[in-house]
C-alpha positions in Angstrom: 102.1 186.0 101.9 105.6 185.5 103.2 108.1 183.9 100.7 110.5 181.4 102.3 114.1 182.5 102.2 115.3 179.6 100.0 112.6 180.3 97.4 113.2 184.0 97.5 116.9 183.5 96.8 116.0 181.1 93.9 113.7 183.7 92.4 116.2 186.5 92.8 119.1 184.6 91.1 116.9 183.2 88.4 116.2 186.8 87.5 119.8 187.9 87.8 121.2 185.1 85.6 118.1 185.0 83.2 117.7 181.3 84.0 114.7 179.0 83.9 113.7 178.6 87.5 114.0 175.0 89.0 112.5 175.0 92.4 113.6 172.6 95.1 112.0 169.2 94.7 113.2 168.6 91.1 111.7 168.9 87.7 109.0 166.8 86.0 110.3 163.3 85.4 113.2 163.6 87.9 114.7 160.6 89.5 112.4 158.8 92.0 115.1 159.1 94.6 117.0 162.3 93.7 120.6 162.9 94.7 120.9 164.1 98.3 124.0 165.8 99.6 125.9 164.3 102.5 128.5 167.1 102.6 128.1 170.4 100.6 130.1 173.3 102.1 129.4 176.7 100.6 132.0 178.1 98.2 133.9 181.2 99.4 132.4 184.6 98.3 134.2 186.2 95.3 137.3 188.2 96.2 135.9 191.2 94.5 133.2 191.5 97.1 130.6 192.1 94.4 127.3 190.2 94.0 127.8 187.2 91.8 126.0 184.1 90.6 126.8 180.9 88.7 124.6 178.1 87.4 126.3 174.7 87.3 125.7 171.2 86.0 127.3 168.8 88.5 128.0 165.2 87.4 127.9 162.7 90.2 129.7 159.3 90.2 127.9 156.1 91.2 129.7 156.3 94.6 128.3 159.7 95.3 131.5 161.7 94.6 131.6 164.6 92.1 132.9 163.6 88.7 132.8 167.0 86.9 131.4 170.5 87.2 130.3 172.4 84.1 129.6 176.2 84.1 126.3 176.8 82.3 126.0 180.5 82.9 127.3 183.1 85.3 130.4 184.8 86.7 133.4 183.2 85.0 135.9 184.8 87.4 134.2 183.3 90.4 133.6 179.9 88.8 137.1 178.3 89.6 136.7 178.9 93.3 133.1 177.5 93.2 134.2 174.5 91.1 137.0 173.7 93.5 134.6 173.6 96.5 131.8 171.7 94.6 134.3 169.0 93.6 134.7 168.2 97.3 130.9 167.6 97.8 129.6 164.1 98.6 126.2 162.8 97.7 124.2 159.7 98.7 124.5 157.3 95.8 121.4 157.1 93.5 120.3 153.5 93.3 118.3 151.9 90.4 117.1 148.3 90.8 119.7 147.8 93.6 122.6 149.2 91.6 124.3 152.6 92.2 124.2 154.7 89.0 125.6 158.1 88.0 123.4 161.2 88.5 123.2 164.9 87.8 122.0 168.0 89.5 121.6 171.7 88.5 123.2 174.0 91.1 122.6 177.7 91.4 125.2 179.5 93.6 124.5 183.1 94.5 126.4 185.6 96.6 125.1 188.9 97.9 126.6 190.9 100.7 129.2 188.2 101.1 126.4 185.7 101.9 126.6 182.6 99.7 123.4 180.5 99.0 122.8 177.3 97.1 119.9 175.8 95.3 120.0 172.2 93.9 117.6 170.7 91.4 117.9 167.1 90.4 117.7 166.2 86.7 116.1 163.1 85.2 118.5 160.2 85.5 117.0 156.8 86.1 117.0 154.3 83.2 113.8 154.6 81.1 113.0 158.2 82.1 111.9 160.6 79.4 114.2 163.5 78.8 113.8 167.0 77.3 115.8 168.2 74.3 116.7 171.4 76.2 118.0 169.5 79.2 121.4 170.5 80.5 124.1 168.1 79.5 122.1 166.3 76.9 123.1 166.0 73.2 119.8 166.3 71.2 118.8 163.8 68.6 119.7 164.4 65.0 117.7 163.1 62.0 119.4 160.5 59.8 116.4 159.6 57.6 113.6 162.0 56.8 111.2 160.5 54.3 108.9 162.7 52.2 105.3 162.8 53.4 102.8 161.1 51.2 100.5 164.0 50.3 96.8 163.3 50.4 94.4 164.7 47.8 92.7 167.0 50.2 95.9 168.8 51.2 96.8 169.3 47.6 93.6 171.4 47.2 94.2 173.6 50.2 95.3 177.2 49.6 97.7 177.5 52.5 100.3 174.9 53.4 98.5 172.2 55.5 100.2 171.5 58.8 100.0 169.1 61.7 101.8 169.4 65.1 102.9 166.0 66.4 104.5 165.2 69.7 106.5 162.0 69.9 109.4 160.4 71.5 112.8 159.6 69.9 113.6 156.4 71.6 117.1 155.4 72.8 117.5 153.3 69.6 116.7 156.2 67.3 113.2 155.1 66.4 110.1 157.2 67.0 107.1 156.3 69.1 104.5 157.4 71.7 102.8 159.6 69.2 100.3 162.4 70.1 98.6 164.8 67.8 98.6 168.4 69.2 96.7 169.8 66.2 96.1 169.4 62.5 94.4 171.2 59.6 92.4 168.1 58.7 92.2 164.4 59.6 93.8 163.5 56.2 96.7 165.9 57.0 97.0 164.4 60.5 97.2 160.8 59.1 99.8 161.8 56.5 102.0 163.5 59.2 101.7 160.6 61.6 102.6 158.1 58.9 105.7 160.1 57.9 106.9 160.8 61.5 106.5 157.1 62.4 109.2 156.0 59.9 111.7 158.8 60.7 115.1 157.6 62.1 117.4 159.6 64.4 120.8 159.4 65.9 119.5 159.2 69.5 119.9 161.8 72.1 122.7 161.1 74.6 124.0 162.0 78.0 127.7 161.5 78.2 127.6 159.1 75.3 124.7 157.0 76.7 121.6 157.0 74.5 118.4 158.3 76.1 114.8 158.8 75.1 113.6 162.4 74.5 110.3 164.0 73.7 110.0 166.0 70.5 107.4 168.3 69.1 107.5 168.6 65.3 105.4 170.8 62.9 104.9 168.9 59.7 103.8 170.9 56.6 103.4 169.7 53.1 101.4 170.1 49.9 99.1 173.0 49.5 99.1 175.6 46.8 95.5 175.2 45.7 96.4 172.7 43.0 93.8 172.4 40.3 92.9 168.7 40.0 90.4 167.8 37.2 87.1 166.9 38.7 87.8 168.2 42.2 87.0 172.0 41.8 84.9 173.1 44.8 85.7 170.0 46.8 85.1 170.4 50.6 85.8 166.8 51.8 88.0 164.5 49.8 89.6 161.2 51.0 92.0 159.0 49.1 90.7 155.5 48.3 92.0 152.6 50.2 94.5 150.6 48.2 92.9 147.2 47.6 94.4 144.6 49.9 94.9 141.8 47.4 96.4 144.2 44.9 98.8 145.6 47.5 99.9 142.1 48.6 100.6 141.3 45.0 102.6 144.5 44.5 100.3 145.5 41.7 99.8 149.2 40.8 96.9 150.4 38.6 94.5 153.2 37.9 90.7 153.8 37.7 88.5 156.5 36.3 84.9 157.2 37.4 82.1 159.5 36.3 80.0 161.0 39.1 77.2 163.5 39.6 76.4 166.0 42.4 73.1 167.0 43.8 72.2 170.7 44.6 73.7 170.4 48.1 77.1 169.2 46.7 76.6 165.6 47.8 77.7 162.8 45.4 74.5 161.4 43.9 75.8 158.7 41.5 79.1 157.1 40.7 80.1 154.7 37.9 83.4 153.2 36.8 84.4 154.4 33.3 87.6 152.2 33.2 89.9 150.5 35.6 93.0 148.3 35.2 91.5 145.9 37.7 87.9 145.8 39.1 89.3 146.2 42.6 90.7 149.6 41.7 87.4 150.7 40.3 85.4 149.5 43.3 87.8 151.1 45.8 87.6 154.5 44.0 83.8 154.4 43.8 83.6 153.8 47.6 85.9 156.7 48.3 84.1 159.1 45.9 80.8 158.3 47.6 82.2 159.9 50.8 83.2 163.2 49.1 81.4 166.5 49.5 81.5 169.7 47.4 80.3 173.3 48.1 76.8 173.9 46.6 78.2 176.5 44.1 80.5 173.9 42.6 77.6 171.5 42.2 75.7 174.1 40.2 78.6 175.0 38.0 79.6 171.4 37.2 77.1 168.7 38.4 78.6 166.0 36.2 82.3 165.2 36.6 85.0 162.7 35.8 88.0 161.8 38.0 91.0 159.5 37.4 93.1 158.2 40.2 96.5 156.5 40.0 96.9 153.7 42.5 100.7 154.0 42.8 102.7 151.9 45.2 104.7 155.0 46.1 101.5 156.6 47.4 100.7 153.7 49.8 101.3 154.9 53.4 104.7 153.8 54.9 103.0 151.9 57.7 100.9 149.9 55.2 103.9 149.1 53.1 105.8 147.8 56.0 102.9 145.7 57.2 102.3 144.3 53.7 105.9 143.3 53.5 105.6 141.5 56.9 102.5 139.6 55.6 104.2 138.7 52.3 107.2 137.4 54.3 105.0 135.1 56.4 105.2 137.3 59.5 102.4 137.3 62.0 100.7 140.2 63.7 99.0 139.5 67.0 95.3 139.7 67.4 95.4 139.2 71.2 94.2 142.2 73.1 95.1 140.5 76.4 98.2 142.0 77.8 97.9 145.4 76.2 98.6 148.3 78.6 95.2 149.8 77.7 92.2 149.0 75.7 92.4 150.5 72.1 90.9 153.9 72.1 89.3 155.3 68.9 90.4 158.9 68.2 88.9 159.3 64.7 86.3 157.4 62.8 84.7 158.5 59.5 81.1 158.0 58.8 79.9 154.8 57.2 78.4 155.7 53.8 75.6 153.5 52.4 76.5 152.5 48.8 74.6 154.5 46.2 74.2 151.5 43.9 72.2 149.6 46.6 69.8 152.5 47.6 67.0 151.2 45.5 66.9 147.8 47.3 67.0 149.5 50.7 68.3 146.4 52.4 70.3 146.3 55.7 73.9 145.3 54.9 76.7 143.8 56.9 80.5 143.5 56.5 83.4 142.3 58.5 86.8 144.0 57.9 90.1 142.9 59.3 92.8 145.6 59.8 95.9 146.4 61.7 96.4 149.2 64.2 100.0 150.3 63.5 102.6 151.8 65.8 101.3 155.3 65.3 97.7 154.3 65.9 96.6 154.4 62.2 94.3 151.7 60.8 96.2 150.0 58.0 95.6 147.1 55.5 91.8 146.9 55.6 90.7 143.5 54.3 87.1 142.5 53.7 86.6 139.1 55.3 82.9 138.9 54.4 80.1 141.1 53.2 76.4 140.7 52.4 77.2 142.5 49.1 80.5 143.5 47.5 79.6 147.2 47.7 79.1 147.0 51.5 82.6 145.5 51.7 84.3 148.3 49.8 82.3 150.9 51.8 83.4 149.3 55.0 87.0 149.1 54.0 86.9 152.8 53.1 85.5 153.7 56.5 88.1 151.5 58.4 90.9 153.0 56.3 90.2 156.4 57.9 90.2 155.2 61.5 92.8 156.4 64.0 93.5 155.1 67.5 95.7 156.1 70.4 99.0 154.2 70.0 98.9 150.9 71.8 101.6 149.2 73.8 102.5 146.0 75.8 104.7 146.4 78.8 105.4 150.0 77.8 106.7 148.9 74.4 104.9 150.1 71.2 103.1 147.3 69.5 100.6 146.5 66.7 97.3 144.7 66.8 95.2 142.9 64.2 91.5 143.7 64.7 88.3 142.2 63.2 85.5 144.8 63.0 81.8 143.9 62.1 79.9 146.8 60.6 76.2 147.2 59.7 74.7 149.4 57.0 71.2 150.8 57.3 69.6 152.6 54.3 69.3 156.4 54.9 65.8 157.6 55.8 64.0 159.3 52.9 64.2 163.1 52.8 61.2 164.9 54.3 58.5 165.3 51.7 59.8 162.6 49.5 57.5 159.6 48.9 
């Protein structure tokens, strides 16, 4: 296959200068109407007669004239002559919504055998475009507030440091948004990482002093160390209980202690409250423990266990705290799906566990739970609106508390949504051979 001359020169000088190759036609996210030259004479070849190359960042004024030329990499001796020529270039003005705006281009200038060649690649420039932290001429964002992650029980039991890889955007006001999970060691780790990243604040990235939005990928690691927590030896699946809605709105902390048994497979067979500072704390902990699972060996070693949980306000997810404060202050959270940019998409939903205390009755149960999808896509503030039995309500709230959605938006702006979800419980089928 024959390689076009322009592309061949770009390949050659990208190799000579050890530069990332930007082919003609721009980079992802480049301006819809990239800067086009009206007049761009070639610089003179170097006086040394040797092969040379420079990579430039050219700043263009709104009227299409050149404002500044920065040397990124290359032959410093040749740069003054190249700069003097490039400053004489003229471009067609870049227009956004009818108004000319400044623009930028990367320019590779190469000389071989006294023949000078050019390659221009537009950079993202229009208002609202998403930028890269590595972009030429961009000052990257710097963190101004990095809160500690709220470490879930499950990650505290892991031997290695649990991690999650989160992609997000640092917006031009320094807030974070547009979250996407690239990987996580568990769903609980994923939730904790998202919750932490969602409240980080930054000094925003900037181009020549003007704030811009940039995409960031962050590895979040916390907890780990195989912590020995009484009652949880051999645990395979452990979720934290949902903080009771009414207690959270009242700003009331508390604790609860339960006694539970495991069957031979490591499944929780029975759970009972030993003590609790409020019945809500006991009921919430029971509903969470009923979802836990242990390795069979652990069930054989210790089939009867006790576990105590501290419902501390400091352990409430940041997103839930902020929303609770909004509700306390009389703020409203929209329940209107009309106008959303896309229908809410469920990314994670834990199984619905039938309450052990109601197994003997075997009745079908129902519950309605109201919750909020926050800016990061996490389900927060589960509140039981109605339930055919209190146990169904607590089990439903526990399930909803573990749901995760793709972040939602209106008109491209991150938003939150209040949702009412009806759930139905069916008693599990009896095991084969059991009458």
